[in-house]
C-alpha positions as CSV (number, residue, x, y, z in Angstrom):
1,M,-103.6,8.2,9.9
2,V,-106.5,10.4,8.9
3,F,-105.3,13.1,6.5
4,K,-106.6,16.6,7.3
5,P,-105.1,18.9,4.7
6,E,-106.9,22.0,5.8
7,V,-105.9,21.5,9.4
8,W,-102.3,20.7,8.7
9,A,-101.9,23.5,6.2
10,A,-103.3,25.9,8.9
11,E,-100.7,24.5,11.4
12,A,-97.8,25.1,9.0
13,L,-99.1,28.5,7.9
14,T,-99.6,29.6,11.5
15,A,-96.1,28.6,12.4
16,L,-94.8,30.4,9.3
17,R,-96.5,33.6,10.2
18,K,-95.4,33.5,13.8
19,K,-91.7,33.0,12.9
20,L,-91.4,35.6,10.1
21,V,-89.4,38.7,10.8
22,Y,-88.3,40.2,7.4
23,A,-91.4,38.9,5.7
24,S,-93.8,39.8,8.5
25,P,-96.5,42.4,8.0
26,Q,-94.5,44.8,10.2
27,I,-91.7,45.0,7.6
28,V,-93.3,44.1,4.3
29,N,-96.9,44.8,3.1
30,H,-99.2,42.0,2.0
31,D,-101.6,44.3,0.2
32,Y,-101.5,42.7,-3.2
33,E,-101.6,38.9,-2.7
34,G,-104.6,38.0,-4.8
35,E,-104.8,34.4,-5.8
36,I,-101.6,32.5,-6.3
37,K,-101.8,29.1,-7.9
38,K,-98.4,28.3,-9.3
39,V,-94.8,29.6,-9.6
40,G,-94.6,32.2,-12.4
41,D,-97.9,33.9,-11.5
42,T,-97.8,37.7,-11.6
43,V,-99.4,40.0,-9.1
44,H,-100.2,43.5,-10.3
45,I,-99.7,46.6,-8.2
46,K,-101.3,49.9,-9.0
47,M,-99.0,52.8,-8.0
48,L,-101.0,55.9,-7.4
49,G,-99.7,59.1,-9.0
50,D,-98.9,62.1,-6.8
51,V,-101.4,64.9,-6.4
52,T,-100.0,68.4,-7.3
53,V,-100.7,71.3,-4.9
54,R,-101.2,74.6,-6.8
55,T,-101.7,78.2,-6.0
56,Y,-105.3,79.4,-6.2
57,S,-106.6,82.9,-6.4
58,S,-110.2,84.0,-6.2
59,G,-111.9,83.7,-9.5
60,D,-109.4,81.3,-11.1
61,T,-110.7,78.6,-13.3
62,I,-110.1,75.3,-11.7
63,S,-108.5,72.6,-13.9
64,Y,-108.6,69.0,-12.8
65,E,-105.4,67.0,-12.9
66,D,-105.3,63.7,-14.7
67,L,-103.2,61.6,-12.3
68,A,-100.5,59.5,-13.9
69,D,-101.0,56.2,-12.2
70,A,-98.5,53.4,-13.0
71,E,-98.4,49.7,-12.6
72,M,-95.8,47.4,-11.1
73,T,-95.8,43.6,-11.0
74,I,-94.5,41.1,-8.5
75,K,-93.4,37.8,-10.0
76,V,-94.1,34.7,-7.8
77,D,-90.6,33.3,-8.5
78,Q,-89.9,31.3,-5.4
79,S,-91.2,27.8,-5.1
80,K,-90.1,25.8,-2.1
81,M,-91.2,22.4,-0.8
82,F,-91.1,20.2,2.2
83,A,-91.6,16.4,2.2
84,F,-91.3,13.9,5.1
85,K,-92.6,10.6,6.1
86,V,-94.4,9.5,9.3
87,D,-93.6,5.9,10.2
88,D,-96.5,3.8,11.6
89,V,-94.4,2.5,14.5
90,D,-93.1,6.0,15.4
91,K,-96.6,7.4,15.2
92,A,-97.9,4.7,17.6
93,Q,-95.1,5.5,20.1
94,A,-95.3,9.3,19.8
95,G,-99.1,9.8,19.4
96,D,-100.4,12.4,17.0
97,E,-97.2,14.2,16.0
98,M,-98.5,16.0,13.0
99,P,-99.1,19.4,14.6
100,K,-95.5,19.5,15.8
101,R,-94.1,18.4,12.5
102,M,-96.2,21.0,10.6
103,A,-95.0,23.7,13.0
104,N,-91.5,22.6,12.3
105,A,-92.1,22.8,8.5
106,G,-93.6,26.3,9.0
107,Y,-90.5,27.4,10.9
108,S,-88.2,26.2,8.2
109,M,-90.3,27.9,5.5
110,A,-90.1,31.2,7.5
111,L,-86.3,31.0,7.7
112,D,-86.2,30.5,3.9
113,A,-88.6,33.4,3.2
114,D,-86.9,35.7,5.6
115,S,-83.5,35.1,4.0
116,H,-85.0,35.9,0.6
117,V,-86.6,39.2,1.7
118,A,-83.5,40.2,3.7
119,Q,-81.4,40.2,0.5
120,L,-83.5,43.0,-1.0
121,Y,-81.5,45.5,1.0
122,T,-79.4,46.0,-2.1
123,Q,-82.3,47.8,-3.7
124,A,-82.4,50.7,-1.3
125,Q,-81.6,54.0,-3.2
126,D,-78.0,54.9,-3.1
127,A,-78.5,58.1,-1.1
128,N,-79.9,56.0,1.7
129,V,-76.9,53.8,2.2
130,I,-74.4,54.4,5.0
131,D,-70.8,53.1,4.3
132,T,-69.0,50.7,6.5
133,T,-69.2,51.9,10.1
134,A,-67.5,50.2,13.1
135,I,-70.1,49.2,15.6
136,T,-68.0,48.2,18.7
137,S,-69.9,49.9,21.6
138,G,-73.4,50.7,22.8
139,D,-72.9,54.4,21.8
140,A,-71.8,53.5,18.3
141,A,-74.7,51.1,17.9
142,Y,-77.3,53.8,19.0
143,N,-75.7,56.6,17.0
144,A,-75.8,54.6,13.8
145,L,-79.5,54.2,14.3
146,V,-79.9,57.9,14.7
147,D,-78.1,58.3,11.3
148,L,-80.6,55.9,9.7
149,K,-83.4,57.9,11.2
150,V,-82.0,61.2,9.7
151,I,-81.7,59.5,6.3
152,L,-85.4,58.4,6.4
153,D,-86.4,61.9,7.6
154,E,-84.7,63.6,4.8
155,A,-86.3,61.2,2.3
156,N,-89.7,62.3,3.7
157,V,-90.5,58.8,4.9
158,E,-93.4,58.6,7.3
159,D,-92.6,58.3,11.0
160,N,-95.2,55.7,11.9
161,G,-94.3,52.1,11.7
162,R,-90.5,52.5,11.3
163,Y,-88.5,49.4,11.9
164,V,-84.8,48.4,11.9
165,V,-83.5,44.8,11.9
166,V,-80.3,44.0,13.6
167,P,-78.2,40.9,14.3
168,S,-77.9,39.5,17.8
169,W,-74.4,41.0,18.5
170,Y,-75.7,44.5,17.5
171,H,-78.7,44.0,19.9
172,G,-76.2,43.1,22.7
173,L,-74.4,46.4,22.2
174,L,-77.7,48.4,22.2
175,L,-78.4,46.8,25.6
176,K,-75.4,48.7,26.9
177,N,-76.8,52.1,25.8
178,A,-79.1,54.1,28.1
179,N,-81.1,55.4,25.2
180,F,-82.2,51.9,24.1
181,I,-85.6,50.8,25.5
182,N,-85.6,47.1,26.2
183,A,-88.9,45.4,25.1
184,E,-89.2,43.8,28.6
185,K,-89.0,47.2,30.3
186,S,-91.0,49.3,27.9
187,G,-94.1,49.2,30.0
188,S,-96.2,49.0,26.8
189,T,-99.4,46.9,26.8
190,A,-99.4,46.7,23.0
191,P,-98.4,43.4,21.5
192,L,-94.8,43.3,20.4
193,L,-93.9,42.7,16.8
194,T,-92.5,39.4,15.8
195,G,-88.8,39.5,16.7
196,Q,-89.1,42.9,18.4
197,V,-86.5,43.4,21.2
198,G,-87.0,47.0,21.9
199,Q,-87.2,50.6,20.7
200,A,-84.5,53.2,19.8
201,A,-84.3,56.4,17.7
202,G,-87.9,56.1,16.6
203,F,-87.6,52.5,15.4
204,A,-89.1,49.3,16.5
205,V,-85.9,47.3,16.8
206,L,-86.1,43.7,15.6
207,Q,-83.5,40.9,15.9
208,S,-82.9,38.3,13.3
209,N,-80.3,35.7,12.4
210,A,-81.2,36.3,8.7
211,V,-79.4,39.8,8.7
212,P,-77.2,39.5,5.6
213,I,-73.5,39.4,5.9
214,I,-72.1,41.6,3.1
215,T,-68.5,40.5,3.5
216,G,-66.4,39.3,6.4
217,D,-67.9,40.8,9.5
218,D,-69.9,43.5,7.8
219,Y,-73.7,43.2,8.2
220,A,-76.5,44.9,6.3
221,V,-78.7,46.5,9.0
222,T,-81.9,47.6,7.2
223,A,-84.4,50.2,8.3
224,G,-87.6,51.4,6.7
225,V,-91.4,51.1,6.7
226,N,-93.6,48.3,5.5
227,G,-94.6,50.3,2.4
228,A,-91.2,49.8,0.9
229,I,-91.5,46.1,0.1
230,S,-94.5,44.0,-1.1
231,F,-94.6,40.3,-0.3
232,V,-97.0,37.7,-1.7
233,D,-97.1,34.1,-0.7
234,Q,-99.4,31.1,-0.6
235,L,-99.1,27.6,0.9
236,A,-100.3,26.1,-2.4
237,E,-100.4,22.4,-1.6
238,V,-100.4,20.2,1.4
239,E,-101.1,16.5,0.7
240,S,-100.5,13.1,2.0
241,F,-100.3,9.6,0.5
242,R,-99.4,6.1,1.5
243,L,-95.9,4.9,0.7
244,Q,-95.8,1.6,-1.0
245,S,-92.4,0.4,0.1
246,T,-92.7,0.9,3.8
247,F,-95.3,1.2,6.6
248,A,-95.5,5.0,6.5
249,N,-97.4,7.9,5.2
250,A,-95.7,10.7,3.2
251,V,-96.6,14.4,3.6
252,R,-95.5,17.2,1.4
253,G,-96.2,20.8,0.9
254,L,-95.4,23.6,-1.6
255,H,-94.8,27.3,-0.5
256,L,-95.0,29.8,-3.3
257,Y,-93.9,33.4,-2.8
258,G,-92.3,36.5,-4.3
259,A,-91.2,39.9,-3.1
260,K,-90.4,43.3,-4.7
261,V,-89.1,46.7,-3.5
262,I,-91.7,49.3,-4.6
263,R,-90.3,52.2,-2.7
264,P,-86.5,52.2,-2.6
265,D,-86.6,55.7,-1.0
266,A,-88.4,54.2,2.1
267,M,-85.4,51.9,3.0
268,A,-82.1,52.8,4.5
269,V,-79.1,50.5,5.0
270,L,-76.2,50.6,7.4
271,T,-73.1,48.6,6.7
272,A,-72.3,47.6,10.3
273,S,-68.9,46.2,10.9
274,R,-68.4,44.1,14.0
275,T,-64.8,45.1,14.4
């Protein structure tokens, strides 16, 4: 087997990007990735200070504001690996199976990263959290999204690029509400977001099996914009070597990543109860 690390890494990374929902660029921003080499690396984020608008009268002396910028950091604290072997006999029977295996590795890495980012819902500011609400009909499902919209409006969160991530059962209820625009019937020629199933209440509605279960049948339905969370990742290593004890090659890879909420006000969370 000819080892092609760049090709195989690209296969895994492409599959990873295609399957991400919570950690996709539509939900998190990738503005600060820099160069990640190992777990424990720190990525620095410059938070721009707000500009003050002041009253001006003709003849006033203009003073220039010294903006108070701040710095935040993202710690690359997640280090996940995959490792498998490709038997010579299996390879001979199945042909070149590496693209499929690397796509499978990418899918598994995406599930892991999504689950990590999904848990950051706990960092939304307290004023943006809706207590346990029974979501048992299409109307209830839609009305709760309207409530999330109002919360983001009142927090002065920008309208463009708003998303909400729901579990499959929630999406099923939305399909029963006339206000929900199913992705298949939207008529839009724009490419859909990864996981997007439709639009409602000003949100791109995405579906994911990684929606956190808070307790029992209560789910954390998270809404916001991609400026709320920063995500950094790197497929740091993909390598192959010949196993000594069998007729097979081993392949392994290392995925490094980290995520941080940088705008808690730009997230809103609904505790959606299925019953």
